[in-house]
N, C-alpha and C positions, 0 to 999 in steps of 0.2 A: 461739460468737461473739456471738449475740444476747444471751445472758445477761450476758456481759462488758459489752456496750454498755449493757444495762439497769442493771447495778450502777453503772457509771461515770456514766451520765446521771442516775439518781435521786440518787446520793450527791453528785456534783459540783454539780448544780444547787441542791440544798437547802443545801449548805455555802456556796456563793457567795451565795445569797439571804440566809443567816444573817449572813454577814460584811457584806454591803451594808446590810442593815436595821440592824444594830447600829452600823455606822459612821455612818449618816445620822440615825438616830433614837434610838440608845442603847436599843433594844428588839429582841427577837427574837420574832416572832409565833409563837403556838402551832402554826399550821399547818405550820411548818417541822419542828418536832420530830415532829409527827404524820405528816408525809410520810416522814420517815426510818423511823419504825416500820412504816408501811404498806409502804414500799419493801422493808424487810427481810422482811416476811411474804410479799411477792410473789416475791422472789428465792429464798428459802429452799427451797421445794420442788424447785427445779432443781439445787441444789447440796447437798442434804441429805446429811450424812455419817453421823450417828447421833443417837440421842436424847441421848446423853451430851454430844456437841458442842453440840447445841442448848441443852441445859441450861447449858453453860458460857457461851454467849452471854447467856442470861437472868441468870445469876449475876453476870457482869461488869457488865451493865447495872444490876442491882439495887444492887451495891456503889457504882457511880458515882452512882446516884440518892441513896443514903444520904449519901455524901460531899458531893455537890452540895447536898443539902438542909441539911446541917450548915453548909456554907460560906455558904449563903444566910442561914441563921438568925443567923450571926455577922456578917453584912453584908459578907462578903468577896467575894461573887459575886452577880450579879443572878439573879432567878428564871428569866428566859429562858435565861441561860447555864447554869444548873443543869439545866434540862429538856433543852437541846441536848446537854449533856455526857452525860446518861443515854441519850438516844435514839441518839446516835452510838455509845456504848459497846455498844449492842445488836449492832452489826456486828462486834465484836471478840471474840477469845479472849484468854487471859491475856497471851501474848507480844505480841499486837497492842496491848493496853491499855498495856503498858509503853512501847512505841514511841510511842503516842499521848500519853501523859503527858510523855515526853521532848520530843517535837516541840512540843507545846503550851506547855510550860514555856519552851523556848528562844524560840519566837516571841512568847510573852507578855512575856518579859523584854525582847526587842528592841523590841516595841511600847511597853512602859512607858518605856523610855529615850527613844525617839523622841518620845513624847507629853510627857514631862517637859521635854526640851530645847526642843521646839517651843512648848509653852505658856509657857515662860520667855522665849525669845528671839525668837519670831516674832509680829509683830502680826497679830491675827485679820483685819484689814482687807485683808491681801494675798491672802487666799483668795477665789477666785471660784467654785470648785466646791463643791457641797453636802457632799461627803464630808470633805475636810480642814476645812472650816468647822465642821461639827458636832463633829468629833473634837477640834479644838484650842480651840474656844470653851468647851467643858465644862471646868470647873476641877477637879472632884473625881473623876468617874467615868471608867472606861476601858472602851471597847467590846471586852471580852474575847472576844466572839463571833468576832472576827477571828482571834485566836490559836487558838481552838477549831477554827475552820474550816480554818486553815492546817495545824494539827497533824493533823487528820483527812485532809486531802487528801494530805499527805506519808505518812501511814500506809497509806492504802488500797492503793497498788500492791504493798506488801509484806505485806498482811494475808492471813490464812488463807482468808478468804471469797473474796478476789479471785484468789489463786493457784489455789484450787480451781476457780473458774470458768474461768480461763484454761487450766488443765490442766497447770500447772507442778509 
């Protein structure tokens, strides 16, 4: 029970912090990605399955790092988003990664539509809160950390690492 709480607390708090920071500043601080990596290392001994499974976690994360780096190089993704994506993927196995990509893509598409419509039809002067003001004021960039965090939080309860901790 304690390990389940640790996983949820570490993961959820860092994801919410990433989404909030990206929504308000269009940046994801390095400490968030580092906290995800350290959190994984703290949790792993309690739910260790095998060296092969641990290797899978590192392989998935490495692939996400390479893809994120390429997307950053082409200007399709910010550096903080790429680092968050790789650090988050450390928690996943292959089936979890597929879910994560699906959920992130869907929430990213919804966010893009919301931002496109909001930026076109809503005057920035109506916003009094920092979050929508920062998101809708920006003309070009999208705080994709929101989609990454949402996709991760939707994936976590179904992930192998979480179901292992819960004992399902």
